[in-house]
Each structure stands twice: as structure tokens, then as C-alpha cells.
C-alpha positions in Angstrom: 14.9 103.2 34.7 14.6 103.1 30.8 11.3 102.3 29.3 11.2 99.6 26.9 9.1 99.9 23.5 7.2 97.0 22.5 6.2 96.7 19.0 3.4 94.5 17.7 3.9 92.4 14.6 0.9 92.9 12.0 -0.8 89.5 11.0 -1.4 86.2 12.7 1.6 84.6 14.6 3.9 82.0 12.7 2.5 78.3 13.2 4.2 76.4 16.0 5.8 73.0 15.7 5.8 70.5 18.5 9.5 71.3 19.2 8.7 75.1 19.7 6.3 74.5 22.3 8.7 72.3 24.4 11.3 73.8 26.6 14.9 72.9 26.1 14.9 70.3 28.8 11.8 68.5 27.2 13.5 68.6 23.6 16.6 66.9 25.1 14.2 64.5 26.9 12.6 63.4 23.6 16.1 62.6 22.3 17.5 60.7 25.3 18.2 57.2 25.7 15.1 55.2 26.6 16.4 54.4 30.0 17.1 57.9 30.9 15.4 59.3 33.9 12.8 62.2 33.3 14.0 65.6 33.9 13.4 67.4 37.4 10.3 69.5 36.1 8.4 66.6 34.7 5.3 65.4 37.0 3.7 62.1 36.3 0.2 62.4 35.1 -0.7 58.7 34.4 1.0 55.3 34.5 -0.7 52.4 32.7 0.4 48.8 32.2 0.2 47.5 28.6 -0.5 43.9 27.5 1.2 43.1 24.4 1.3 39.7 22.4 5.0 39.1 23.3 5.4 40.7 26.6 3.9 43.8 28.5 5.3 47.1 29.5 4.3 50.4 31.3 3.3 53.7 29.5 3.8 56.6 31.7 2.5 60.2 30.7 4.3 63.1 32.1 3.5 66.9 32.2 6.3 69.4 32.3 5.8 72.2 34.9 8.1 74.4 32.8 6.4 74.6 29.5 3.4 72.6 29.7 4.4 69.9 27.1 3.4 66.1 27.5 5.8 63.4 27.2 5.1 59.8 27.1 7.9 57.1 28.3 7.1 53.5 27.2 8.9 50.4 28.6 7.2 47.7 26.3 9.0 45.9 23.6 7.7 47.7 20.8 8.0 51.5 21.0 10.5 51.7 24.0 11.5 55.3 24.8 10.5 59.0 25.1 7.8 60.0 22.8 
């Protein structure tokens, strides 16, 4: 078996954006239609009813078991969808 050589880059790592921290499935989920079901590696962390002036909804927070990213899904009249 051939040995691999690892090189260490000098200096601090480049800054990460929110999309860099998310796996491919989470990135796709954030761009999905608001009625799209969560991907298979998302686990429900919390689900809270929301009372709004013109109707309520539910905000559900998910944690990805693949990358650790947190996603929110809203069903209220304002801000529906994946965040």
C-alpha cells in the first residue's frame, strides 16, 4: 500500500460561509420549494407553533446528521419555506 504525504498549509484557514458548512443535500434543501419534504438525513430538533396577526403557522428546526447544519422550515403566511 502506497503511503500518502500530507502537506500543511501555512497560515489560518480561509473563512467559511454558510454554504461551505452545509452538505450538498442541505444546500439543495435550502433552494427547494417550501412544500418539499426534508431530506433523509435531517432530524427534527424543535417544532413551535407561531401566532401571527393574519394567521399562524409552524416553525420546525432540523439538524443534519451528515454535516451538522441547522435548517428552519416555516409554514406561516410570511416567510414560508426553508431557511
